[in-house]
N, C-alpha and C positions, 0 to 999 in steps of 0.2 A: 096821797103819796107825800111823804115827808122828805124835804131836801135839807141837806146840811148847809149852813152858811159857809162861805169861803173862809178858810182859815188864813191866818196871817202868812203862813208859809207859801200857800198858793199865790197869794198876792205878790209876794217877793219874787217868786219865779217868773210871773207874768211881767212884772216891772223890769226885771233883769233881762229878760228876753227882748222886750220892747226897746230897751236902751241899747242892747247889742245890735239889733237890726238897724236902729237909727244911726249908729256909729259907722256902719258899713254902707256906703252909698251904693245904690242899685243903679247900674247903667242900663238904660233903655236903648235897645238897638232898633234902628229903623232900616227897612230895605233888606236887600240880599247881599251876601258877601260873594266875592268872585267865584269861590269854589262851589257854592250852591248853584250859581248861574251856570257854570260849566257842567255840573252834574245834570241839571235840568236839560241843557242842550244835548248832552249825550243820550239821555233817555228819549228825548224827542227824535233824535237822529236814528236810534235803533228802531223805534216804533215806525218811523217813516220808511225805512228800508224794508221792514217786515211787511208793511202794507203794500209797498210798491211791488215786491216780489209775488205776493199773493194775488195782486191785481193782474200781473202778467200771466199767471197760471189760469185765472178765471177767463181772461181774454182768449187764450189759446183753446181752452175748453169750449167756449162759445163758438169759436171759429170751426172747431172740429165737429161740433154738433150741427152746425149749419151745413157743412159739407155732407154729413151723413143724411140729413133731411133732404138736401137737394138730390142726392143719389136715390133715395127712396121715392121722392116725387117723380123724378124722371123715369125710373123703372115702372112705376105705376101707370104713368101716361103711356109708355110704350106697350105695356100689357093690355091696357084698354084698347089701344089702337090695333094691336095684333088680333084681338078677339072680335073686334067689331068691323074693322075696315079691311085689313089684309086678308084674313080668313084663307090663308094658303101658305105656301112655303116662301121664305125670303130671309133676308138678313139686312142689317144696317147698324148704324151707331149714331148716337146723339151726344152732344157735349154742352154743358152749361157750367160756367164759373169753375173750370178746372176739373169737373166731374164728367167722366166719360162712361156711358152705358152702351155696350154693344149687345145686339140681340140676334138670335137665330130662331126662325119659326119653321116648323115642319107640320104639314097638314096630313091628317088621315081622317077623311070625312066621317062624321061632322065635327071632329075635334081638331084643335090646334095645340101643338106642344111648343112652348116658348122657353128658350134658355137665354138668360140675361147675365151679363158680367159687368159689374160696375167697378170702376177704379178711380181712385183719387189719392192725393197726397195727404198723409197724416203726419203727426210729429214723430212717429216711429218709422216712417218710410212710406212706401207705396202700399195702399190697402186695396185689396181686391176681394169682391164678394160675388158669389154666383147664386142666381135665383132660377128655379125651375117652376113652370106653371103649365097646367093643361086645362083647357077650357073649350066650351062649345062655341062655335061661330054664331054670331047674332044675326 
C-alpha cells in the first residue's frame, strides 16, 4: 500500500488549526452547577414518590391475601371439625383477625351437609364468600 507524503497544504491547515485552538483557552469545569443539582433532586423525588406509592399497593395486596388465606384456613378447620366431631346438625361461628366464618351443619345419616359463610373487610368493602360441602361422618 503506497501512502502519499503530506503535502505542504495539509501541514498549513494543521498548523493553522493548532494555533487557533491555542488562542482560545478551554475552560475546564469541575463539579455541578445548581441547575444540574436541582434536576437531579427532581428526578430522585419523582422516583421516590413512585416507589412509595407502589410499596403501599404491595402492602395492601399482601394484607388482603393474608385475610383471604385466614378465611380459607378457618373454613377448612371448621369443615374438618364438622365431618369428624360434630357429625350431626348444628351451627356456630369462629373469628380470627377480623375474619368471621359462620357455619351450619345438617345431618342426614351417614352424610353431613355444611354451609359456611366467611366475611372480612377488603379494600373494596365487606367481602362475603359462601362454601357448601357434603361429606361422610368419620
